[in-house]
N, C-alpha and C positions, 0 to 999 in steps of 0.2 A: 460743705454741706451743713445746713442748719441742724443744730442739735435739738432733738425732741425732748420734751419735759416728761418725766416719769412720776406718776402719782400712785398712791396707795388707796384702793377703793374697797378692799375687803380684808377682814382680819379673822383668823381662827386660832383659838388658844386651848390647848389641853395641858394643864399645869397641875403641879402638886397642890396648889391652893385654889383651884377652880377649873372645872373641866368644860368651860366654854368662855367666850369673851366677857359676857356680863359678870359671871362669877369671878373671873380673874381680875377684871377691873375693880370690882367691889372689894376683893381681898387686898389688892394693892392700896386702895384708898383707906381701908380700915386697918392696915398693918397686920393682916392675918397670916400666920406662918403655915406652910404646908409640910414642914419637916416633922417626921415621926419615926417610931421604931419600925424597922423593916419587917414585912410580913410575908414576902414572896419566897423566902428560903430561911433556914435556920441561921441565926447570927450569934448564938451563945459563945462561940469560940473566937469571934472576931473582935479586934480592938475597938472598931467603930461599928455600932449596931443600929445606926440611924441614917436616914436619907430623905430626900425630897421625892418620896415614892407616891405615885398616883394610885390610890387604893380604892377609888370609887369609879373605875373605868372598866367597862365590859367589852373586851375586844370582839366578842361574838356578835355584837351589834354591827360591826363594820366588816368582818370577814366571816366566812362560813366555818362551821365546826370541822368540815372536811379539810379546809385549807389551813386551819390554825397550826397544825404541826409542821407546816412547810414554810412559814415566813417568820421573820424576826418581829419582836414586839414593836419596833419602830414603824412597821407597815400599818397596823390598825391605828396607832397614834397619829400617823401622818394622814391617813384617809379621813379620820375624824376631823382633824384641824383643817384639812383642805376642803372638806365638805362645808364646814362652817364659813370659811373664808369666801368660797364661791357663792353661797347663799347670801352672805352679808353684802357681797358686791352686786347681787341681783343677776348673777350669771347662771344660766341653766346649760350645762355642757351638752345636753341632748338637743338643744336648739341651735347649736353652732353650725355654721356652714362648713363645707370641706375646706375652703380657703382659710376661714377663721381658725380651724383646728391646726392647719399647717403653720400658722403664725402665732401659736399659743404654746409657750415653752414651760418646762418645769426645771427649776434650778434650786436645789436645796443643799443645806450644809449639815454635815454630821461628823462628829469626832470618832464615834465608835461603830457607826453603821449597825451591822448585825452581830455585834459582839455577844449579846445574850443568846442569840440563836446558835452561834458557834460553840459556846460553852455547852449548850444543850446537846449538840451533835457529838462533841468530843466525849461527853459523859456517856452517851449511849455507846459510842464505839469502844471506849477503853474500860468502862466500869460495869456495863450492864449487858446488853445483847448486841454483840458485834454484827454489823451489816443489817441492822434494823433501823438504820438512819433514814432520814427523809431522802427521797430521790432528788430533792432540790438542795441537798446539803451544801453543794459547792456554789451554785448561782445565788442562792438566798443569803450566803455569807459575804458576798461582795458588796462594796459600797454602792455600786451602780444600780443594784436591784431596787434601791429605795425610790429613786426618781422614776425608774421604769414601772414600778407598781402603781405610782400615781398617774403616770401618763396613760397606762393601760386602763386604769379604773375610769378615768374621765375622757378617754379617747382624744388625748392632746398630742399632736404630731409635730410640734416644734422641737427644738433641742430638749434633751432629757439628761441633765447632768447632776452629779453629786460633787460638791466641793468639800474636801476633807483637809482642813488646815489646822486641826486641833481646836482650841477654844475659840478661834476667830472664824470658824467655818461658816456659820450662818451670816455673820457680818459680811464676809467675803461673797457669799452667795447672793445676798441682796445687792451688794456693790456690783457684781458681775451682771445681774439682771438689769440693774439700772443702766449699765453701759450698753447692753444689747438693745434696750428700748431707746436710749439716747441716739444710737446709731441708726435706728429705724429697721433693724434686722428682724424684730418681732413686734407684735402689737400688745401682747399680754404675756405675763410670766407668773406662774404660781411659784412663790419662793419663800424662803425662811429657813428654819432649823428644826431638826428632829433628832433626838438622841434618847437611848434607853440603856445606859451603862451600869445600872445597879445590878451587879452579879457578884457571886462569891469571889471569882478571880479578879475582877476589877477592884473590889473592896480590899482584897488582900494585897494587890499590887500597890495601890495608893498608900496602904498602911506601911508597907516596906519602905516607901519613899518618905514617910513621916510628914506628909503634907495634908492629911485628912484628920478631922477633929476626932479626938478620943475622950475628951474630958466631960462630955455632956450627954452621955447615953441615957441618963435618968431625967434629963430636961431637954428633950430634942429641940423645942422651939427656941432655946437659948444658945444653941450650938453655933449657928452662923452669925459671926460677930465682926463684920468688916470694920476696920479702922479702930477697933477697941483694943485697949492695952493688953487684955488677957485673951485675945483670940489665939486659937491653937490649931487652925487648919480649916480647910473648906469642908462642906458637906455635899456629898455627891447627890445628883438629882437627875430626873428624867422629864421629858415633855416634848411637845410639838407646838410651835408657833409659826403659822404660815400666813402669807399675805398675797393678795392679788395686786400686782403692779401692772399698770397700763400706761400706754402713751396717752398724754393728756387729750389729744384730739379724739381718740377712741372713747375715752371716758365721757367727754363732753357730748359726743355725738349720741350716746345712748342715755344721757341724762343721769349719769351715775353720781352718787354721793362720794365726795372726795375727802379723805381724812387729812392727808399730808402729801407734800412733795418730797421725794428723795432728791436732795439738792446737791449733795457732795459725798465723795468716797475717797479715802486715802489708806494706803497700806505700806508698811516698811518692815524691815527685819533688823534686829540687833546683830545677827550673825555672831552670836556669843556663846550659847550653851544649849544642850538638849532640853533642860528644864528650868535652869536658873535664869532670872532676868538680869540684864545689865542694869545695875542700880543707878546709873546716871539718869535714866528716864528719857534720854535724848531721842531715841527712835519712836517710842510711843507718842512723845510730844510732836515729832515731825509728822506722824500719821494723822494726828488731829489737825495740824496746820495744813497739810495737803488736802484734807477733806474740806476744810474751810475755804481754801483757795479755789477748789473745784466748785464750791457753792457761790463763788464770786465775793467772798468775804476776806478781808485782810486780818490775819490772826492777831496783829498788834492793835490796829486802830478800831477793828470791829469786834473785839472780844466782848464788849458790853452788849452786843446784839444777842449773844447766846443767853437764853433764859433758864436752861436746865441741862445738866449732863447726867446721863445714865452711865454709871461707872461699871468697870469690870468687877471690882471690889470682892475678891474671892474669900477674904477672911484668913489669908495666910500672911505671916509677918512680912515677908519680902515683897509680895505683890502689892499690898496696900501702901507700904511706904514708897515704893517705886512709882506707883500710879499717882500718888499725891505729888511727888516730885515732877512727874511728867506734866501734870496740869499747871504747875507753877511755871514750868518752862514754856508751855504752849500759850498761856494767857497772861503771864506776868502778874502784876499786882491785882489785876482784875479777877484772878483765880479765887481770891478770898471773897468775892462778891457774887459768884455764880453758884446757886444751890445745886447740889449733886447728891445722888444716892445710889445705893447698891440693891438691886432687886434680889440678889442672891441671899440677902439677909432673911427673905421670906420664903424663897423656894429652894435654896441650895444652888449648887453649881451643875447645870445640865450640859456641861461640856460644850460640844460644838453647837448646841442650840441656844447657848446663853446670850449671844448677840441679838438673836431674834426676840427672845424674851424681853430684852432691854428695849428694843424698838417698840414692842407692844406697850411696854410701860411708859415710854415717852409719849406715845400717841394717847394713852390714857390720861396723862397729865395735860396734854393739849385739849382733850375733849372735856375733861371734868374740872380743869382749873385747880387741881389738887395734886401736889407733888407726892409721890410715894416715899415713905420714910426709909431710913436705914435702921432696922431693928437692933436691939441689944447694944446700943451705943451709949452706955451710961458712964463709961470711964474711958475717954478717948486716948489713944496713943499720942503722946506729945509730938511725935514726928508726923502725925496725920492731923493737921490743924486747919482744914478747910471746912466749909459749910456742907455737911453731909445729911442734912435734914434728919436729925436724930430722933428715932423712936415714934414720932407722931407726924402724920402727913401735914402739909402746909398749903394754905391757899396761895396760889401764885399763877399768874397768867403766863402761858408758854406759847410763844410764836416760833422760836427757833430752839432746836435741841441738838445736842451731840450725843451719840451713842458710842462708847469706847470699849474695845476688847483687846486683851493681851493673851497670848497663847504660848504653849510649849514650843520649843524650837525657835524662840526669839521672834515670833510673829506678832505684829501689831496692826490693827485695823480700826478705822473710825468712819462713822456715817454722820452726815448733817441732814436733819429733817426740818422742813418748814411747814407750819400749819397752813392748810389751804383756806384762803379767804375769798376765793372766787375772782 
């Protein structure tokens, strides 16, 4: 069977540094940080008091006041991003036929799902008024509720799945959506990543693991420092980045604007440790190579074809060194000539949504011809010696991009995007 081409025709972004696509793209181009002091709960006793928190977002625009106590924060974030992506693509769900709805899926990635909602419900149960919990305390706390809420909101009756593979969740969700479209099982998929893990429990848990930044509470915008010598951990973040993926023939038939083709996807596992990376970098490198092969590119001879890499770049000591090593294994000497950067330097680490945030950043580079910078890279780690586009965005034409993700549990995923040229 002939494989179908999967293309991106709509983008929605709800980010700490911009609560729609134009503002997110503008912030990336200008190197604007969305990291600040947390305001949603008291942080005075926490070692880390900062995050990529979205502070100018009103959930009641997207859900009713009556419904607000019964759903996690991920739901209004997801509805907002999905609405923008559909509008950007020129799709009005109310105008879809019954058959179009059956062939329109929802496939999103989330690391924490309803963790914020769960903490709220447990606090009610244990500390305040037992049995005054939401009647939806159980279903709204499951991962699956996130895609279900989007499917119900837009009346989409294709598959409705949530992929939860840690930090690689949204990269995997986009990869799975791409495969469904390739196989012709669906015509359209609303896909990407949504996470809202900024909670007292999550902040405390990451502090216990000693992988979250503690040294920059007084200078939040300086805290996320990927590949810098004095980095001291990642900064937690939240957000939603969703895309409309379509089969090419469907997009062309309706005259859609096409941003990019999802050309390849690869995933591997180190099978090594619950949280630590295998420092060899072999499996992240292999995930990139598999994605390139899936895109019809030879990792060795076609490495120079790649114009930009959006990195996982968490700002932890081990991750940044290992990812650098992986790029060298994947691309050889060419790795020194491919510009790459970490979006997390501007927004923090939105866990399972981070891959989707990176895909949006790569498309921004394709659209604007300006590479997003890696902020706070004034004193590079000697072990991190590639071109990370330090501090200031750079003019550069991008036709092919790689988006890389590395996650807890030794998971690795990569996507290859190709700018659409008609």
